[in-house]
Backbone as CSV, one residue per row, in Angstrom:
resi,resn,N_x,N_y,N_z,CA_x,CA_y,CA_z,C_x,C_y,C_z
1,UNK,71.218,-163.677,26.320,72.387,-163.694,27.155,73.566,-164.219,26.332
2,UNK,74.634,-163.467,26.301,75.802,-163.841,25.522,76.707,-164.757,26.335
3,UNK,77.271,-165.707,25.635,78.248,-166.585,26.253,79.583,-165.868,26.183
4,UNK,80.234,-165.637,27.296,81.476,-164.872,27.306,82.689,-165.737,27.016
5,UNK,83.280,-165.537,25.857,84.533,-166.210,25.496,85.613,-165.147,25.550
6,UNK,86.242,-164.987,26.677,87.174,-163.882,26.845,88.619,-164.246,26.563
7,UNK,88.999,-165.503,26.777,90.411,-165.812,26.590,90.598,-167.256,26.152
8,UNK,91.777,-167.519,25.657,92.202,-168.876,25.370,91.401,-169.592,24.301
9,UNK,91.129,-170.854,24.614,90.463,-171.746,23.671,89.058,-171.277,23.320
10,UNK,88.328,-170.748,24.294,86.976,-170.256,24.036,86.956,-169.140,23.022
11,UNK,87.900,-168.228,23.119,87.990,-167.111,22.174,88.341,-167.619,20.777
12,UNK,89.244,-168.579,20.697,89.623,-169.163,19.412,88.428,-169.843,18.759
13,UNK,87.674,-170.595,19.538,86.486,-171.261,19.002,85.440,-170.256,18.543
14,UNK,85.271,-169.183,19.303,84.318,-168.137,18.910,84.741,-167.481,17.607
15,UNK,86.043,-167.296,17.403,86.535,-166.709,16.158,86.395,-167.665,14.978
16,UNK,86.365,-168.964,15.243,86.229,-169.955,14.178,84.802,-170.086,13.660
17,UNK,83.830,-169.684,14.441,82.423,-169.875,14.062,82.098,-169.232,12.709
18,UNK,82.436,-167.949,12.449,82.124,-167.377,11.128,82.828,-168.099,9.976
19,UNK,84.079,-168.495,10.196,84.821,-169.199,9.145,84.182,-170.551,8.864
20,UNK,83.795,-171.250,9.914,83.157,-172.560,9.731,81.782,-172.423,9.082
21,UNK,81.045,-171.377,9.433,79.747,-171.132,8.784,79.934,-170.894,7.289
22,UNK,80.922,-170.089,6.940,81.189,-169.813,5.522,81.613,-171.078,4.794
23,UNK,82.461,-171.850,5.415,82.886,-173.123,4.829,81.693,-174.044,4.610
24,UNK,80.806,-174.118,5.585,79.597,-174.930,5.454,78.724,-174.432,4.302
25,UNK,78.537,-173.117,4.191,77.704,-172.568,3.113,78.297,-172.858,1.738
26,UNK,79.620,-172.758,1.623,80.260,-173.067,0.343,80.016,-174.525,-0.026
27,UNK,80.207,-175.423,0.915,80.014,-176.850,0.641,78.548,-177.178,0.389
28,UNK,77.657,-176.598,1.182,76.231,-176.886,1.055,75.676,-176.390,-0.284
29,UNK,76.102,-175.214,-0.708,75.570,-174.648,-1.948,76.112,-175.349,-3.193
30,UNK,77.149,-176.131,-3.044,77.710,-176.844,-4.191,77.205,-178.272,-4.303
31,UNK,76.095,-178.559,-3.623,75.454,-179.867,-3.786,75.085,-179.993,-5.253
32,UNK,75.345,-181.132,-5.865,75.088,-181.268,-7.307,73.621,-180.998,-7.682
33,UNK,73.452,-180.201,-8.718,72.143,-179.885,-9.270,71.989,-180.592,-10.610
34,UNK,70.763,-180.855,-10.989,70.496,-181.470,-12.286,70.722,-180.470,-13.422
35,UNK,70.416,-179.195,-13.167,70.550,-178.167,-14.184,71.991,-177.661,-14.226
36,UNK,72.587,-177.702,-15.393,73.982,-177.272,-15.509,74.129,-175.754,-15.390
37,UNK,73.051,-175.002,-15.551,73.109,-173.545,-15.431,72.872,-173.067,-14.010
38,UNK,72.648,-173.961,-13.072,72.339,-173.567,-11.692,73.523,-172.911,-10.996
39,UNK,74.728,-173.132,-11.477,75.913,-172.559,-10.851,75.903,-171.047,-10.818
40,UNK,75.243,-170.413,-11.779,75.232,-168.963,-11.786,74.352,-168.382,-10.686
41,UNK,73.520,-169.199,-10.064,72.658,-168.720,-8.992,73.269,-168.943,-7.615
42,UNK,74.465,-169.484,-7.555,75.130,-169.752,-6.279,75.980,-168.538,-5.907
43,UNK,75.709,-167.931,-4.759,76.497,-166.764,-4.350,77.952,-167.127,-4.071
44,UNK,78.804,-166.139,-4.155,80.220,-166.328,-3.864,80.415,-166.022,-2.376
45,UNK,80.251,-167.032,-1.547,80.333,-166.834,-0.105,81.731,-166.441,0.349
46,UNK,82.737,-166.874,-0.364,84.098,-166.484,0.017,84.307,-164.978,-0.177
47,UNK,83.639,-164.389,-1.159,83.711,-162.939,-1.358,82.998,-162.218,-0.217
48,UNK,81.838,-162.723,0.181,81.108,-162.111,1.288,81.945,-162.175,2.566
49,UNK,82.526,-163.346,2.830,83.368,-163.514,4.014,84.548,-162.551,3.979
50,UNK,85.234,-162.498,2.851,86.400,-161.627,2.723,86.016,-160.178,2.898
51,UNK,84.945,-159.746,2.250,84.501,-158.356,2.339,84.165,-157.993,3.778
52,UNK,83.312,-158.771,4.402,82.819,-158.420,5.732,83.917,-158.519,6.790
53,UNK,84.644,-159.619,6.789,85.597,-159.828,7.867,86.914,-159.102,7.663
54,UNK,87.350,-158.864,6.447,88.569,-158.069,6.273,88.306,-156.605,6.638
55,UNK,87.050,-156.170,6.548,86.726,-154.811,6.959,86.526,-154.696,8.463
56,UNK,85.726,-155.575,9.029,85.302,-155.427,10.418,86.157,-156.201,11.419
57,UNK,86.593,-157.384,11.063,87.385,-158.232,11.963,88.565,-158.837,11.197
58,UNK,89.550,-158.028,10.830,90.653,-158.568,10.005,91.451,-159.672,10.689
59,UNK,91.402,-159.733,12.015,92.138,-160.791,12.714,91.490,-162.154,12.520
60,UNK,90.218,-162.184,12.146,89.522,-163.458,11.901,89.764,-163.937,10.472
61,UNK,89.777,-163.013,9.522,89.913,-163.368,8.103,91.383,-163.366,7.712
62,UNK,92.076,-164.395,8.058,93.491,-164.532,7.712,93.636,-164.794,6.215
63,UNK,94.723,-164.323,5.656,94.928,-164.464,4.209,95.027,-165.928,3.798
64,UNK,95.658,-166.767,4.595,95.782,-168.185,4.228,94.413,-168.841,4.171
65,UNK,93.489,-168.441,5.051,92.149,-169.020,5.021,91.361,-168.508,3.810
66,UNK,91.571,-167.260,3.457,90.913,-166.697,2.277,91.371,-167.432,1.021
67,UNK,92.666,-167.741,0.936,93.185,-168.497,-0.211,92.547,-169.890,-0.250
68,UNK,92.447,-170.540,0.897,91.826,-171.874,0.945,90.362,-171.808,0.516
69,UNK,89.621,-170.789,0.990,88.227,-170.639,0.564,88.128,-170.455,-0.948
70,UNK,89.012,-169.636,-1.501,89.006,-169.413,-2.944,89.311,-170.673,-3.730
71,UNK,90.310,-171.419,-3.280,90.648,-172.680,-3.953,89.498,-173.676,-3.854
72,UNK,88.847,-173.726,-2.698,87.708,-174.623,-2.525,86.566,-174.243,-3.456
73,UNK,86.273,-172.943,-3.548,85.213,-172.493,-4.465,85.552,-172.859,-5.904
74,UNK,86.797,-172.646,-6.303,87.201,-172.982,-7.673,87.104,-174.477,-7.928
75,UNK,87.571,-175.266,-6.987,87.553,-176.719,-7.147,86.124,-177.243,-7.243
76,UNK,85.247,-176.780,-6.370,83.876,-177.281,-6.354,83.039,-176.765,-7.527
77,UNK,83.367,-175.583,-8.018,82.597,-175.027,-9.130,83.119,-175.475,-10.487
78,UNK,84.325,-176.040,-10.509,84.901,-176.446,-11.783,85.558,-175.286,-12.512
79,UNK,85.790,-174.189,-11.802,86.423,-173.024,-12.405,87.931,-173.184,-12.455
80,UNK,88.581,-172.124,-12.882,90.036,-172.136,-12.973,90.612,-172.065,-11.566
81,UNK,91.394,-173.058,-11.210,91.943,-173.171,-9.872,92.880,-171.993,-9.587
82,UNK,92.556,-171.223,-8.578,93.355,-170.078,-8.183,92.770,-168.737,-8.589
83,UNK,91.795,-168.734,-9.487,91.216,-167.468,-9.940,90.472,-166.765,-8.805
84,UNK,89.651,-167.496,-8.072,88.923,-166.888,-6.961,89.887,-166.438,-5.871
85,UNK,90.905,-167.230,-5.593,91.905,-166.837,-4.596,92.595,-165.537,-5.005
86,UNK,92.926,-165.421,-6.274,93.559,-164.202,-6.773,92.650,-162.997,-6.562
87,UNK,91.388,-163.141,-6.922,90.431,-162.039,-6.770,90.248,-161.690,-5.292
88,UNK,90.144,-162.707,-4.438,89.953,-162.453,-3.007,91.178,-161.776,-2.397
89,UNK,92.363,-162.148,-2.830,93.563,-161.480,-2.337,93.630,-160.033,-2.818
90,UNK,93.131,-159.774,-4.023,93.052,-158.394,-4.507,92.081,-157.586,-3.644
91,UNK,90.958,-158.201,-3.285,89.986,-157.544,-2.409,90.620,-157.253,-1.053
92,UNK,91.315,-158.230,-0.491,91.969,-158.043,0.811,93.014,-156.927,0.740
93,UNK,93.763,-156.869,-0.345,94.770,-155.813,-0.509,94.103,-154.441,-0.626
94,UNK,92.977,-154.388,-1.318,92.231,-153.130,-1.427,91.783,-152.651,-0.051
95,UNK,91.332,-153.568,0.773,90.848,-153.186,2.101,91.984,-152.781,3.030
96,UNK,93.186,-153.260,2.784,94.322,-152.817,3.589,94.592,-151.334,3.357
97,UNK,94.351,-150.888,2.145,94.633,-149.492,1.789,93.429,-148.559,1.958
98,UNK,92.230,-149.058,1.681,91.047,-148.197,1.619,89.957,-148.569,2.624
99,UNK,90.323,-149.129,3.748,89.345,-149.568,4.751,88.443,-148.416,5.187
100,UNK,89.006,-147.241,5.389,88.232,-146.096,5.876,87.108,-145.706,4.911
101,UNK,87.330,-145.872,3.610,86.303,-145.538,2.627,85.101,-146.479,2.736
102,UNK,85.361,-147.762,2.917,84.293,-148.746,2.952,83.555,-148.771,4.288
103,UNK,84.164,-148.252,5.340,83.535,-148.289,6.660,82.697,-147.053,6.963
104,UNK,82.614,-146.111,6.065,81.812,-144.914,6.293,80.339,-145.247,6.139
105,UNK,79.527,-144.703,7.017,78.084,-144.828,6.855,77.459,-145.936,7.679
106,UNK,76.202,-146.202,7.359,75.397,-147.152,8.124,75.441,-148.540,7.496
107,UNK,74.695,-149.435,8.111,74.594,-150.803,7.582,73.922,-150.785,6.212
108,UNK,72.922,-149.942,6.050,72.225,-149.866,4.758,73.175,-149.389,3.660
109,UNK,73.982,-148.385,3.972,74.942,-147.921,2.959,75.986,-148.992,2.666
110,UNK,76.367,-149.772,3.683,77.321,-150.856,3.457,76.730,-151.916,2.527
111,UNK,75.445,-152.180,2.668,74.779,-153.145,1.785,74.786,-152.648,0.347
112,UNK,74.499,-151.365,0.146,74.513,-150.811,-1.209,75.924,-150.778,-1.789
113,UNK,76.899,-150.426,-0.958,78.290,-150.440,-1.422,78.688,-151.852,-1.824
114,UNK,78.295,-152.851,-1.013,78.633,-154.228,-1.361,77.950,-154.657,-2.654
115,UNK,76.717,-154.209,-2.886,76.022,-154.583,-4.124,76.814,-154.101,-5.345
116,UNK,77.259,-152.866,-5.329,78.064,-152.356,-6.440,79.416,-153.054,-6.506
117,UNK,79.989,-153.297,-5.339,81.267,-153.986,-5.258,81.159,-155.395,-5.837
118,UNK,80.094,-156.108,-5.494,79.876,-157.467,-5.981,79.730,-157.495,-7.500
119,UNK,79.002,-156.541,-8.032,78.858,-156.478,-9.492,80.187,-156.127,-10.157
120,UNK,80.983,-155.281,-9.506,82.318,-154.968,-10.030,83.235,-156.182,-10.015
121,UNK,83.151,-156.975,-8.961,83.947,-158.206,-8.884,83.482,-159.192,-9.955
122,UNK,82.184,-159.230,-10.221,81.669,-160.094,-11.290,82.235,-159.684,-12.644
123,UNK,82.327,-158.382,-12.866,82.942,-157.882,-14.094,84.408,-158.315,-14.166
124,UNK,85.116,-158.227,-13.041,86.515,-158.662,-12.999,86.633,-160.153,-13.287
125,UNK,85.768,-160.980,-12.677,85.764,-162.423,-12.965,85.542,-162.674,-14.452
126,UNK,84.594,-161.973,-15.034,84.283,-162.157,-16.450,85.483,-161.774,-17.322
127,UNK,86.115,-160.649,-16.998,87.276,-160.219,-17.777,88.434,-161.211,-17.651
128,UNK,88.707,-161.673,-16.433,89.802,-162.631,-16.237,89.513,-163.967,-16.919
129,UNK,88.269,-164.428,-16.826,87.908,-165.683,-17.486,87.999,-165.549,-19.001
130,UNK,87.543,-164.426,-19.538,87.654,-164.189,-20.979,89.112,-164.125,-21.412
131,UNK,89.949,-163.522,-20.567,91.376,-163.453,-20.867,92.003,-164.846,-20.866
132,UNK,91.661,-165.658,-19.872,92.220,-167.006,-19.774,91.783,-167.859,-20.962
133,UNK,90.513,-167.726,-21.366,90.006,-168.532,-22.474,90.307,-167.924,-23.836
134,UNK,90.846,-166.718,-23.850,91.218,-166.007,-25.084,90.031,-165.782,-26.005
135,UNK,88.845,-165.650,-25.424,87.634,-165.312,-26.154,86.641,-164.707,-25.175
136,UNK,85.722,-163.918,-25.679,84.716,-163.338,-24.792,83.680,-164.406,-24.435
137,UNK,83.641,-164.761,-23.176,82.657,-165.733,-22.700,81.369,-164.976,-22.383
138,UNK,80.223,-165.658,-22.358,78.965,-164.974,-22.019,79.037,-164.340,-20.625
139,UNK,78.626,-163.097,-20.533,78.744,-162.340,-19.285,77.587,-162.592,-18.326
140,UNK,76.443,-163.035,-18.831,75.249,-163.175,-17.995,75.461,-164.046,-16.759
141,UNK,76.078,-165.229,-16.845,76.266,-166.026,-15.624,77.083,-165.317,-14.549
142,UNK,78.062,-164.544,-14.953,78.895,-163.829,-13.990,78.097,-162.733,-13.283
143,UNK,77.290,-162.012,-14.043,76.523,-160.929,-13.442,75.355,-161.441,-12.602
144,UNK,74.768,-162.559,-12.992,73.723,-163.163,-12.162,74.327,-163.643,-10.842
145,UNK,75.495,-164.243,-10.899,76.151,-164.688,-9.677,76.516,-163.490,-8.788
146,UNK,76.961,-162.402,-9.383,77.248,-161.193,-8.610,76.002,-160.620,-7.971
147,UNK,74.891,-160.655,-8.704,73.622,-160.179,-8.156,73.147,-161.071,-7.013
148,UNK,73.281,-162.377,-7.182,72.889,-163.308,-6.106,73.764,-163.099,-4.867
149,UNK,75.033,-162.838,-5.079,75.934,-162.571,-3.959,75.504,-161.306,-3.224
150,UNK,75.149,-160.276,-3.979,74.686,-159.029,-3.363,73.374,-159.226,-2.611
151,UNK,72.495,-160.068,-3.118,71.213,-160.305,-2.458,71.361,-161.114,-1.172
152,UNK,72.342,-161.994,-1.112,72.548,-162.839,0.069,73.305,-162.089,1.166
153,UNK,74.058,-161.072,0.800,74.894,-160.350,1.758,74.138,-159.866,3.000
154,UNK,72.964,-159.209,2.878,72.278,-158.759,4.102,71.890,-159.902,5.040
155,UNK,71.482,-161.026,4.490,71.140,-162.183,5.324,72.380,-162.717,6.038
156,UNK,73.492,-162.789,5.337,74.750,-163.239,5.927,75.164,-162.314,7.068
157,UNK,75.074,-160.995,6.843,75.443,-160.024,7.881,74.520,-160.164,9.090
158,UNK,73.240,-160.397,8.852,72.296,-160.580,9.956,72.659,-161.816,10.775
159,UNK,72.920,-162.923,10.108,73.264,-164.167,10.813,74.569,-163.995,11.580
160,UNK,75.564,-163.379,10.956,76.838,-163.149,11.635,76.645,-162.203,12.816
161,UNK,75.770,-161.216,12.683,75.467,-160.323,13.800,74.852,-161.065,14.973
162,UNK,73.960,-162.000,14.673,73.360,-162.814,15.744,74.413,-163.701,16.409
163,UNK,75.291,-164.271,15.596,76.371,-165.092,16.151,77.293,-164.224,17.006
164,UNK,77.568,-163.017,16.534,78.417,-162.099,17.274,77.827,-161.792,18.647
165,UNK,76.525,-161.548,18.697,75.877,-161.288,19.988,75.894,-162.514,20.878
166,UNK,75.752,-163.671,20.284,75.701,-164.911,21.074,77.060,-165.294,21.643
167,UNK,78.100,-165.172,20.820,79.426,-165.636,21.230,80.393,-164.511,21.594
168,UNK,79.960,-163.285,21.539,80.811,-162.138,21.896,82.099,-162.112,21.100
169,UNK,81.996,-162.168,19.785,83.192,-162.135,18.927,83.821,-160.753,18.999
């Protein structure tokens, strides 16, 4: 049985649930690890949030919140502050123009499209980081992180789907 949040404060709270879940996942996954290489296994949850919500519910994924998620990811990961925000804003701009291309097909095709998209974003991160450092940095951590992001995407979509049914987003 779905809880009906049709207007006002209830609707606002229902719209905040996915954003708060993503914020929680970003903070939870950045718990300090003993292994310094563990960062490459942490998915980019802000990319998943931006991809899914800018396509399906653009009114929930506001650009200012996407920038904050990107800055938070950069700050917690020790990366270049603003790099993730820049990439996420590029993704959001792409979806403003090409939304119809990404929305074609089934959920399974969307998962495969996101997998390729995630690996492409990893390539972009690697190129931008190499440009900033003025040397070619090792590509493996970027591609492993892109692969982990692609692997987590179906679980994230499933959880968000359950939340959607529960709160009538």
